[in-house]
C-alpha positions in Angstrom: 0.0 0.0 0.0 2.7 2.4 0.9 4.4 2.2 -2.5 1.2 2.8 -4.3 0.6 6.0 -2.3 4.1 7.3 -3.0 3.7 6.6 -6.6 0.5 8.6 -6.8 2.1 11.5 -4.9 5.1 11.7 -7.3 2.8 11.3 -10.3 0.6 14.2 -9.3 3.7 16.3 -8.5 5.4 15.5 -11.8 2.2 16.0 -13.9 1.4 19.3 -12.3 5.0 20.7 -12.8 5.7 19.5 -16.3 2.3 19.5 -17.9 2.0 21.2 -21.3 -1.5 22.5 -20.3 -0.3 24.9 -17.7 -1.5 28.6 -18.2 2.1 29.8 -18.7 2.9 27.2 -21.4 -0.4 27.9 -23.2 0.2 31.7 -23.1 3.8 31.3 -24.6 2.5 29.0 -27.3 -0.1 31.6 -28.4 2.6 34.3 -28.4 4.9 32.2 -30.6 2.1 31.5 -33.0 1.3 35.2 -33.3 4.9 36.1 -33.9 5.2 33.4 -36.6 2.1 34.6 -38.4 3.2 38.2 -38.2 6.7 37.5 -39.5 5.3 35.4 -42.3 3.0 38.1 -43.5 5.8 40.7 -43.3 8.0 38.5 -45.3 5.3 38.1 -48.0 4.9 41.9 -48.1 8.7 42.3 -48.7 8.8 39.7 -51.4 6.0 41.1 -53.5 7.8 44.5 -54.2 11.1 42.7 -54.7 9.7 40.5 -57.5 9.3 43.6 -59.8 12.9 44.8 -59.0 14.7 41.8 -60.5 17.5 42.5 -62.9 16.8 41.5 -66.6 18.4 38.3 -67.8 21.4 38.7 -70.2 20.8 38.1 -73.9 21.2 34.6 -75.1 24.8 33.8 -76.2 25.1 32.6 -79.8 26.1 29.0 -80.1 29.8 28.3 -79.9 31.1 26.4 -83.0 33.6 24.3 -81.0 31.0 23.1 -78.6 28.5 22.4 -81.4 31.2 20.5 -83.3 32.0 18.3 -80.2 28.3 17.7 -79.6 27.2 16.9 -83.1 30.2 16.1 -85.3 33.0 14.7 -83.1 31.4 11.3 -82.9 32.4 10.6 -86.5 35.1 13.3 -87.3 38.3 14.5 -85.7 39.9 17.9 -86.0 43.6 16.9 -86.2 45.6 14.6 -88.3 47.3 12.7 -85.5 44.1 10.9 -84.3 43.0 7.9 -86.3 40.1 8.3 -88.8 36.7 7.5 -87.4 33.6 6.9 -89.5 34.3 10.1 -91.3 37.6 11.8 -92.3 39.5 14.4 -90.3 38.1 17.8 -90.9 41.4 19.6 -90.1 41.9 22.3 -92.8 38.8 21.3 -94.7 38.0 24.8 -96.0 39.9 25.0 -99.3 40.6 21.3 -99.6 39.4 19.2 -102.6 36.5 16.9 -101.6 37.2 13.3 -101.2 41.0 13.6 -101.1 42.2 12.9 -97.5 45.1 10.5 -97.6 44.4 7.2 -95.9 40.7 7.5 -95.8 38.5 5.2 -97.9 35.7 7.4 -99.5 32.5 6.2 -101.1 32.2 6.0 -104.9 30.3 9.4 -105.1 33.1 11.1 -103.2 35.8 9.6 -105.3 34.2 11.3 -108.3 33.7 14.7 -106.6 35.5 17.5 -108.4 35.0 20.6 -106.1 36.8 22.3 -103.3 35.2 22.8 -99.9 34.2 26.4 -99.3 31.6 28.0 -96.9 28.7 27.7 -99.4 29.5 24.0 -100.1 29.9 23.2 -96.5 26.6 24.9 -95.6 24.7 23.0 -98.3 26.5 19.8 -97.3 25.5 20.1 -93.6 21.9 21.0 -94.6 21.5 17.9 -96.9 24.6 15.7 -97.7 22.6 13.5 -100.2 21.8 16.5 -102.4 25.5 17.4 -102.8 26.9 13.9 -103.3 24.6 11.0 -104.2 25.4 7.8 -102.3 27.0 9.5 -99.4 26.8 7.6 -96.2 26.7 10.7 -93.9 23.3 10.8 -92.3 23.7 14.0 -90.3 21.5 16.9 -91.4 21.3 20.3 -89.7 18.3 22.4 -90.6 19.2 25.4 -88.4 21.3 27.9 -90.5 22.7 29.6 -87.3 24.1 26.2 -86.1 25.6 25.4 -89.5 27.2 28.8 -89.6 28.8 28.4 -86.2 30.2 24.9 -87.1 31.6 26.2 -90.4 33.2 29.2 -88.6 34.9 26.7 -86.2 36.1 24.6 -89.1 37.5 27.8 -90.8 39.4 28.5 -87.6 41.2 25.1 -87.9 42.8 26.2 -91.2 
């Protein structure tokens, strides 16, 4: 019996001292909630005017020919003579070079008969539709965007 009474005494003492329902705890909880709501609405009022004061974004940068070449052409072509030929020949110094005449590369029959020199206009037409320039060509890449073609050709011209 004695243990049960002591247990009840300490239980009442503990519950009364550390209860979350005491008037002081309830009052502090309400104050914290009011401050949080107040700060949240003040923050919202500060954000709304700041949204209109943002700096404008910079203009879009034109595509870089070297990056475009690496993304779209480097799978089949190299840009130096020291690397082994891939599916296509090296494009090092292609501007001004006769078509189908890279030493050590086996060209298709259509390229073997080609009798022109690569210039900007030929390269542009070639990148737009290779089959229209040389029948029987195995190059399947086509670039319909003139700006992208111009950037790639400018990069190839830099390699000369």
